N, C-alpha and C positions, 0 to 999 in steps of 0.2 A: 523426569531427566530432564536436566535443563537443556533447550534446543536453542539453536543457532540458524539465521537465516539472513537474506537482504530483500530491500523492496523492490526490485526490478532494474532500476536504471543503472547503465553500464557504458564507459565508455568507447569509442571506436566505431566502426561501421561493419565489422565483420560478426555476423549474429551467430555464426556457427561457432567460431573461434571462441567468442565470449559465452556461449552456453557449455561448449567443452569444459573450459575454464572453471566455471561455477558448479558443475558436476562433479569436476574433479576434486574442487575444493570440500564441498559439502556432503557429498555422497558416501565418504569414509572421514570419520573424524575420531579425534581420542575416545578411548572408552571414558564413558559417563557424559560425552555430549552427542545430542542428536542433531546431524544436520538436517536441514532440509533445504534443499536445492531449490533454485526459483527460476521461473522463464525471465528470461532478460527482455530489455528494452533498452533499444538503441535510438536515442533522439537526433546522436550525430547525422542521422539519415535525412533529416529534415522535417519539417511541420506534419508530415504523414506518419513520423515514427514518433511523434513526441507524445506527452500523457495526454492531451486532451484530443488530438488526432487520431491515434491507435484506439481509443476507447469509442470516441464518437463512430468511428467505422463499425462498431458492435451493435449500434441502433438499429432496432427492426424497425422497418416503414416510416423512418424519418430520417430523409436523406441530409448530408452536411456538404459544406464546400467552403474554400478559403475566401474569407472576404479581407477588407483593408484593414480590419482589428482583429483578424484571427479565424477561429474556423466559427461557423453559423448555419444555422438550420437552411436548406435549400429546396426548392420547389420540385427538382428531381434530381435523382443521381447524375455526378459529373466524372470528371478525371481526377479530380482532387480525392473523391472517396474511393475510385476506383484504385488508386496510387496505396492509399491507407491501408485497404482490403489485400492488397497484392503483397506490402511489408507484414500483414498479419499471416498470410499463408505461408510467407519466407520465414517467419518467426516460428511456425507450428512444424513445418518441415526439419528446422534444424534441432528443436527439442526433440523431435521425434526419433534423429541422427544421434544427436549427445545423449539421450537417455535410453538408448536402446538397452533392452534386458533390466532396465532399471525396477525397484520394485521398492516404494515406500513413501514417505511425504513427498510432496510437490507443491510448491508453492504459486498459485498465479496471480500477478499483481493487476489491478485495472483501477480506472479513477472511477470513487463514487458518484452516486446520481447528483448529490447537492454542490461538490466542487465540478462536476461535468456542467452543471446549469449554471453556474455561475462563471464559466469558463466559455460556454457557448453563446454566441447571439443569435436571437429571432433573425426571420429571413427578414424583417423588415421591423426594426426596431432595437431595444434594448437586450442586457442578457436575458438570457433563458429563465434565471431565478426571479426576474422580477414580474413575471407572469405566473401565478400559482397554479391555474390550470394546464400551462405549460410543463411546470416542473413535476405534476402528476404524472402526464402522459410521457414525459422523459423516463422517468423510473420505472413506469411498464414497461417502455421500449428496451430501455437499457435491461432489465432484468432478463427478458424474453432474451435478447442478443447474447447476454453473459452466460444465460443457461445452454444455447447452442454451443457458446465456446467452452465452456466446462465439459461437456460432453464431446467436442474436437479433441481436446487435450485428452481425455481419458481414453479415446479411440488411438491418438497416438503415442501413447505412453501408458500400453494396459495394465502396468502393474503399479500407477500412479494413486497414490490416496491425496486427492488434489483439495487443498485449503485455498478459499479464495481470499484474496487481500484487497480490499477495499481502500483505495487512499483517498483520503478528505483533508486535503491541507486547510482547505479554504472554508470550512465547516464552523469553525468559531466566527469567522467574519461574517458568514450567511445568517448566524443566529444572532448575532450582536447589531446586526444591520450596518455593517462597517465598510461595505463593498461602494464604491462610486457609482453613479449612474453615468449612463453613456455620456452625457453632457460634461460630467465631471463637476459639476457644481450642486449636485447634492447626493445623497446617500440612499441606497435601495433600502425599501421597508425590509426590515427582519424577518425571517421565518421562524414562526415558535419553534420550540425544542420539540414538542409532541409532533408536529408536522414534520420536522426532519427527521425523527425518528420514525416514523411512520413510512417516508419516502425511503430510507436506507433499509427498512424491514422489508419493503417491496422487493428490493434486490437480493436480501438477505434469503429470503425464501424462495426464491427463482432459482438460486445458487444450488441451495439444498436439494430442492426436486429435481435438478439435473445430475446430482451425484458428488456435490462437493461434501465434502466430510467435516470441513469445518469452514466458518467465515470470518475472518477477522477485519476489523476498521481500524485504520490507521487515521487517529483524529489530530494530526499535526502536534503542536507546541503548547496548547491552551487549554485551560480548564473548563471554557465553555462547551468544548466537545464530548466529554464524559457523558452528561447525562442523555442527550441523543444518540449517542453510540450504546449506550448499557438498554434504554428505552427500545431501540432498535429489534432486541432479541439476537445480537451478533455472540458467536461464541466468546471472542476474546477482543479486548481494544488495545490498540497498540499507540504509544506514546513518546514522543521525544520529551524528556522529563528532566532536562539539564537545568532547565530555570524554575523547577517546582518548589514552593515551599512547603514545609511540613502539612500545611491545609490542604494545600493540593493532594499529598500522599494519603491525607486522611479519607479524600473523597475517592481516592483509590482503592484504600482498603475498605471502603463501602462498597465499592463496585465488586472486589473479589468476593465479599461476604454474599453480596446478591447472586454469585455464582459466574461473573464474567471474567473469563481467564486476562492475564495481563502480559504486553508484551512491551519489551523497551528498547527504543531506538539510542543507540549511543554515538558518541563523538568520534573520529578518527584518533587514534595513538598518535604519540611525540614520533615525527620522521626528522630526516635530516632537513628538510625544508618547509617543517610546519611546525608550531608549536601545538600542544595537546597534551591530555592527560597519559600517564605511564600506566600498564597494564592494570597494577594494583588500583590506581586512583579511576580508572575508568571502570572497575570493578563496583569499587565504593559509592558510583553515582548511584548505583541500586541499592548495594546492601545496606550501605549507612543509614538510609531513610526509610527502609523496610524496617530497621530494627526499630528506629526512633518514634516509629507509629504502631508499635508493640505486634507487627505481624511475625510469624514463627520462622525462625530459619529454615526449617524442614520446608515450608512453602515456598521458598527460593528454586526448590526443584522442578516446579511447573512453570516457571517462567520462559519466556522466548525472548533472546536479544538479536536486534536487529542491526546489521551495520547501515550506517548513513548512506544515502544515495552519494556517489562520487562526485566531485566538482567536476564542473564544466571543462576546466583545464587537467584533469586526473590523465593519465595514462592507463593503459589495462593494466600494467603489472603495478601501477599504485592501487587501483581498485583491488588487484588481487591481495596485495599486502594488507590491505584495510580488512577485508574481509577475513584473513588469517589472525589479524590482530583481535577480530571478535571473539573468534575461538578461542584466543589466550585468556582474554576476558572470562569467557563461560567456565572456563577449566579453575579460574582464581573463585568465582560465584560458587561453583559447584563444591569446592574446598569449604568453603565458610558456610555452605548450607549445613554440610556434614559435622560441623563443630559449634 
């Protein structure tokens, strides 16, 4: 059965209100569609709640703090990390209230190890990703911290079947060696795809050991992300495929043949203030290339559609409408999967 979810970001600063909206929108969906509620992340609350800060707070025995250029590793825990941990606890409390009595799938999004290593700086130096030993240490630390977080989510929502979403928007840049160095005058050395797969695999294994029933890696919008995600042993690969050619879709078909599930991020639909695809066109972003590369229509029944993260200017009402739009698109995909 086709499923629908979101990647975590949500506008506003009221986490309980946001979590209630998401639970209400996805805990009960139309017949033929499975809704997967997700834990929200409200970056508008400040750096301690953004993608890097909220995930860095999960690292075990690797303190972090805010520096001139953003989050960096620190010698000891300080008030910046304490703020991030406080918001994490606030988020977990809101999830427990909003999902009280809920039984079913629940998506828990965090930043993946390669993107985190590309976003964090060493205590005295360049990005963490520039130091191979530091990347390995960070992956181990993140895996341990995520394991504890998954266990905490399961205690907060006892009926939850936790799916971990590792968000890796910078994975392709890391593998391609396209990230600028601290000085900006050169690029950092690429991380081999096999090494990237091993680092992601470290976190995948830790999450499963902590009770996650499924681990999905969102590789952004680039072909280069496919190989390391498939090689990591993740259960599914999520991608924004709006710009993919048939060659890219053939790579996705190969991943599917290897047993990797496929999740697709969709752009928002047309609204009064924004251009975009209508509902059938949004569904065809997946259905049309799926047909062209020879995948069976029946296979569409196993995919998951993800709503794109709301823009920084979006309101909570607009985010709610965009999520409802993905549900409508899923209904169209479900109809075509039967035909």
